[in-house]
C-alpha positions, 0 to 999 in steps of 0.5 A: 201309123206314126206314133203321136207326139209326146205331151213335152212342152212347158206352158207353166212352172211353179212352186205351188202344186195347188196352182198347178193343178188349177192350171191343169183343170183350166186347160182340160176344160177348154179341151187341151190335153195336158200333162202335170209333172211334179218335180223337186221343188217344181210343178210343171203342166206340159201340153202337146207342141201345137197346142202350147201357144192356145194353152198359153193364151188361155192361163194368162186369160185366167190369171188376168181374170184372178188377178187381185184375188187371195188364194185360199193358200195364201191367207194367212196362217200360224206364226209360231208356237201359241203356246207361249202367249198362252203361258204368258196369259195364264200367268198374268192373270194368276199372279195378279189375282194371287197379288190381289188377294194376298194384298201383297206389298200393303196394296190395296189392288182392288180399289187402285186397279178397278175399272172405276169410270169416274177415275177413268174419266179424270185421267187414271187411264191405267186402270183400263189395263189393271183391271183386266186382271182383278176377278171377283171370285175363283169362277170368274177367274177360271172362266177367263183363263179358259176362254182366254187361252182358247182366244188367245192362242187363236189370235196368235196363230194368226198374228204371232205370240207377242203381236198377238198378245200386245193386240188382245191386252191393248184392245181389251183395254181400249175396250174397258176406256170405251166402256168407263166414258159411255156409264155413269161415274159410280160404275166399276168392272173388273175382269179379262173378258173384255180382252177376252171378247176382243180377242174373239171380234178380232178373230172373225173380222180378220177372217171375214177380211181374208175371205172377201178377198179369195173369189170362191169364198167371196160369198160366204165371206160373213160367215167367220163374223157372224159366228164370232157375234153367236159366241159373243151373244151366248157366252157374253149375256149371261155366263161370260165372266165380267162384272160389274162390281155392284152386285157382280152383275155380268157387264155386257156393255163391257163384252159388246165394247170388247167385240168391238175394238177387237173387231175394228182392229181384226178388220184393218189388219185382215184387209191392210195388213193380212200379209204382214209378217213380223220375224222372232225379233219383233215378236219377241218385242212385242211380247216385251212391249204387252209385258211392259204396259201390263207392269207399266200400268200396275205401276202407275196404280202402285205410284198413285197408292203411295 
């Protein structure tokens, strides 16, 4: 009795082991015997010669049905080491608060840096950024450092250190701007929690958009956004760190503004720029831009004081 022909005809060669395993399952599901061979830097799926044409057709059909759907392993992952951005975040908040407490350079940091609605509405838009660095007390500061460090780290895992940090500061400032315009002229607020909740919204919306384009995750794509909203409700309604100065009340509206602005940016990035990758030089440039935005806002406030 002659020996069976070896399974030696390759129908797929790919660098993605996970994709090769999917093809094996596809072929097995239609009764085509196959073998997966893992070679250095490549995975090969082979079949009997008599099944080669049919196997190629089944794989082509599978690829056509899944065209336009992102694979789970293609979803954006960490870029660089986010601890760098976390260190910068902590330093920005602690140094600014220290300068505020000591009244450094004879400057009234509180009055010139607070997010004052009437002042912002009359053009002092730098206050939307300077207010992020001012805090009512040590507990207020520690809360924003702790939660901010976590969310900033996660944002930077998605976007990279420089771009992630810039995105958090910009969205925090925009949220303060919106908050200043929808409140009356007497409204005052300080604290980095608008930026913290902007980072939370960015994370949830970005993941939501990414999962929408993975076939196996589409039905549950809304879960990350819903989870972020639950965190907003839990942390932002009473235990958050942003305060209105009059009575140090929690600024729930500011938290919602932060989350909404961050979610908008996250959805846009997740939908239209999910595969965008910035190299080390670009990340450094974005990081310098974030620091320039922070320091530039305070320089404008200092100039106004003088």
